[in-house]
C-alpha positions as CSV (number, residue, x, y, z in Angstrom):
1,M,95.7,88.6,142.9
2,Y,98.4,90.8,141.5
3,H,102.0,89.5,142.0
4,R,105.1,91.7,141.4
5,T,108.3,90.2,140.1
6,I,111.5,91.7,141.6
7,I,114.6,91.4,139.4
8,I,117.8,91.6,141.6
9,P,121.0,92.8,140.0
10,L,123.8,90.2,140.0
11,A,126.0,91.9,142.6
12,A,123.0,92.4,145.0
13,A,121.9,88.8,144.5
14,L,125.4,87.5,145.4
15,A,125.5,89.8,148.4
16,L,122.2,88.4,149.6
17,A,123.6,84.9,149.2
18,G,126.6,85.8,151.3
19,L,129.0,85.8,148.3
20,T,131.1,88.6,146.9
21,P,132.3,88.7,143.3
22,M,136.1,88.0,143.1
23,A,138.3,90.3,141.0
24,G,141.3,88.6,139.4
25,G,140.6,85.3,141.2
26,A,141.2,86.9,144.7
27,Q,139.3,88.8,147.3
28,S,140.9,91.8,149.0
29,A,140.6,91.7,152.8
30,S,140.6,95.4,152.9
31,G,137.8,95.8,150.4
32,P,134.5,97.5,151.0
33,P,132.1,95.9,153.5
34,P,129.4,93.6,152.1
35,I,126.4,95.4,150.7
36,A,123.3,95.3,153.0
37,L,120.0,95.5,151.1
38,T,116.5,95.7,152.3
39,L,113.9,94.7,149.7
40,A,110.6,96.6,149.9
41,D,108.3,93.8,148.9
42,G,104.7,94.5,148.5
43,T,102.9,93.5,151.7
44,L,99.4,92.2,151.4
45,P,96.9,94.3,153.3
46,A,95.6,92.9,156.5
47,R,92.2,91.2,156.2
48,P,89.3,93.1,157.9
49,A,88.4,92.0,161.4
50,L,85.4,89.8,161.9
51,K,82.5,90.7,164.1
52,P,82.5,89.2,167.6
53,V,78.8,88.4,167.3
54,Y,76.7,87.4,164.3
55,H,72.9,87.1,164.1
56,V,72.1,84.3,161.6
57,R,68.8,83.3,160.1
58,L,68.7,80.3,157.7
59,T,65.5,79.6,155.7
60,S,65.2,76.5,153.7
61,T,64.8,76.6,149.9
62,W,63.6,73.0,149.5
63,P,61.8,72.0,146.3
64,Q,58.0,72.0,146.5
65,E,56.6,69.2,144.5
66,A,52.9,68.3,144.1
67,A,52.3,64.6,143.9
68,G,48.6,64.6,143.0
69,G,45.5,64.2,145.2
70,G,46.5,67.2,147.2
71,C,49.6,65.5,148.4
72,R,53.0,67.2,148.1
73,N,56.6,67.0,149.1
74,G,58.4,70.0,150.6
75,G,57.6,72.3,153.5
76,E,59.8,74.9,155.2
77,E,62.4,75.1,158.0
78,T,64.0,78.1,159.7
79,I,66.8,78.2,162.2
80,E,67.7,81.5,163.8
81,G,70.0,82.7,166.6
82,T,73.1,84.5,167.7
83,L,76.7,83.3,167.4
84,A,79.4,84.6,169.7
85,R,83.1,84.2,169.2
86,E,85.0,82.0,171.6
87,A,88.6,82.3,172.7
88,D,89.7,79.7,170.2
89,G,88.1,81.6,167.3
90,T,85.1,79.4,166.8
91,Y,81.6,80.7,167.2
92,T,78.9,79.1,169.2
93,G,75.3,79.7,170.1
94,T,71.8,78.2,170.5
95,F,69.3,78.6,167.7
96,A,65.6,78.2,167.5
97,R,64.4,75.7,164.9
98,R,60.9,75.6,163.3
99,T,60.0,72.9,160.8
100,E,57.1,71.9,158.7
101,L,58.2,68.9,156.6
102,L,55.8,67.3,154.1
103,F,56.4,63.9,152.6
104,C,54.3,62.1,149.9
105,G,55.6,58.9,148.3
106,A,56.7,55.3,148.8
107,H,59.0,54.1,151.5
108,G,60.8,50.9,152.2
109,S,63.2,48.8,150.2
110,H,63.0,48.7,146.4
111,H,62.9,44.9,146.8
112,D,60.1,45.0,149.4
113,A,56.9,43.8,147.9
114,E,55.0,45.6,150.6
115,T,56.3,49.1,149.7
116,T,53.4,51.4,149.4
117,A,52.8,55.1,148.9
118,C,51.7,57.3,151.9
119,E,51.6,60.8,153.1
120,L,52.9,62.4,156.3
121,A,53.7,65.8,157.8
122,L,56.3,66.5,160.5
123,T,56.1,69.5,162.7
124,G,59.1,70.4,164.8
125,R,59.9,73.1,167.4
126,G,62.9,73.4,169.6
127,D,66.5,74.5,170.1
128,V,69.6,73.4,168.2
129,S,73.2,73.7,169.4
130,A,75.2,75.6,166.7
131,T,79.0,75.7,166.2
132,G,80.7,77.8,163.5
133,V,84.3,77.2,162.3
134,V,85.9,80.0,160.3
135,R,87.9,79.1,157.2
136,D,89.7,81.1,154.4
137,D,87.6,82.1,151.4
138,E,89.0,84.6,149.0
139,A,85.6,85.1,147.4
140,S,84.0,86.3,150.7
141,P,83.7,90.0,151.6
142,S,85.9,89.3,154.7
143,G,88.2,86.7,153.1
144,R,86.7,84.1,155.3
145,E,83.6,81.8,155.4
146,M,81.9,79.9,158.1
147,R,81.0,76.2,158.2
148,L,78.0,76.1,160.6
149,V,76.9,72.8,162.1
150,W,73.8,72.4,164.2
151,T,72.5,69.5,166.2
152,P,69.1,69.2,167.9
153,A,69.4,69.9,171.7
154,P,67.7,67.9,174.4
155,G,64.1,68.8,174.7
156,H,63.5,69.4,171.0
157,Q,60.0,68.4,170.1
158,A,58.5,66.8,167.0
159,S,55.2,65.3,166.0
160,V,54.3,63.3,162.9
161,R,50.9,62.8,161.5
162,G,49.6,61.1,158.3
163,A,48.7,57.7,156.8
164,C,52.2,56.2,156.7
165,A,53.1,53.1,158.8
166,P,53.7,53.8,162.5
167,A,57.3,52.5,162.3
168,F,58.1,54.8,159.3
169,K,56.7,57.8,161.1
170,E,58.7,57.0,164.2
171,A,61.9,56.6,162.2
172,M,61.3,60.0,160.5
173,K,60.8,61.6,163.9
174,E,63.9,60.0,165.4
175,M,66.0,61.1,162.4
176,Y,64.7,64.6,162.7
177,L,65.6,64.8,166.4
178,S,69.1,63.4,166.2
179,T,70.7,64.2,162.8
180,P,73.2,67.1,162.6
181,H,73.1,69.4,159.6
182,A,75.6,71.9,158.1
183,A,75.9,74.8,155.8
184,E,78.7,77.1,154.6
185,F,78.4,80.8,153.9
186,P,80.6,83.9,153.5
187,L,81.2,86.1,156.6
188,T,80.9,89.9,156.6
189,P,83.6,91.9,158.3
190,A,83.1,94.2,161.2
191,G,81.2,97.5,160.3
192,V,79.3,96.0,157.4
193,G,75.5,95.8,157.5
194,P,73.1,92.9,156.9
195,R,73.7,90.5,154.0
196,T,71.3,88.0,152.4
197,E,72.4,85.3,150.1
198,R,71.0,82.1,148.6
199,L,73.6,79.4,149.0
200,E,74.6,77.6,145.8
201,N,75.5,74.2,147.3
202,Y,72.9,74.1,150.0
203,A,69.1,74.4,150.0
204,W,69.2,77.4,152.3
205,K,69.0,81.2,152.2
206,V,71.2,82.9,154.8
207,E,70.5,86.3,156.4
208,L,73.6,87.6,158.3
209,E,73.9,90.6,160.5
């Protein structure tokens, strides 16, 4: 950002400070009135307005890893919905979530002699409650970004299949149906069309309208 340095002459600086230079050690009561100055400082342009409503689609970019024997880790998840701005400036909405999560590997404690490898697949369908908080971000097209947090809503469904132990499958299902998640992404200003970006610090691609 460009900053301009303003050099104020000595007399003007003293006037701004409420002081007047004294000639011969005394100030004349009948002298000229104090100098009034108005500094024309460079005013930063107003940031563009944000949209009152955003349509958001997040698609996972999880690593896809083959583990041998036709078993692999990875899968895909999408969440999609509309966020509307509230009176306090936050954005809220209900998104649809679709998940296919693949797991292949060992589970249990490293010190557990009974730790074994297994395979499972989790399928999830349902709604999530989403809340977006707007924050400053000079790198964003609008000068702001959103931190979006979503939490599974009541009635969200999930099923787990595979050869893993029943307790492990139940734990995976419970975690999927209760854990909140978050991502941060730049916001586009009003009047700007769709934007797609792969997020650097999160395993998501965001499509924003």
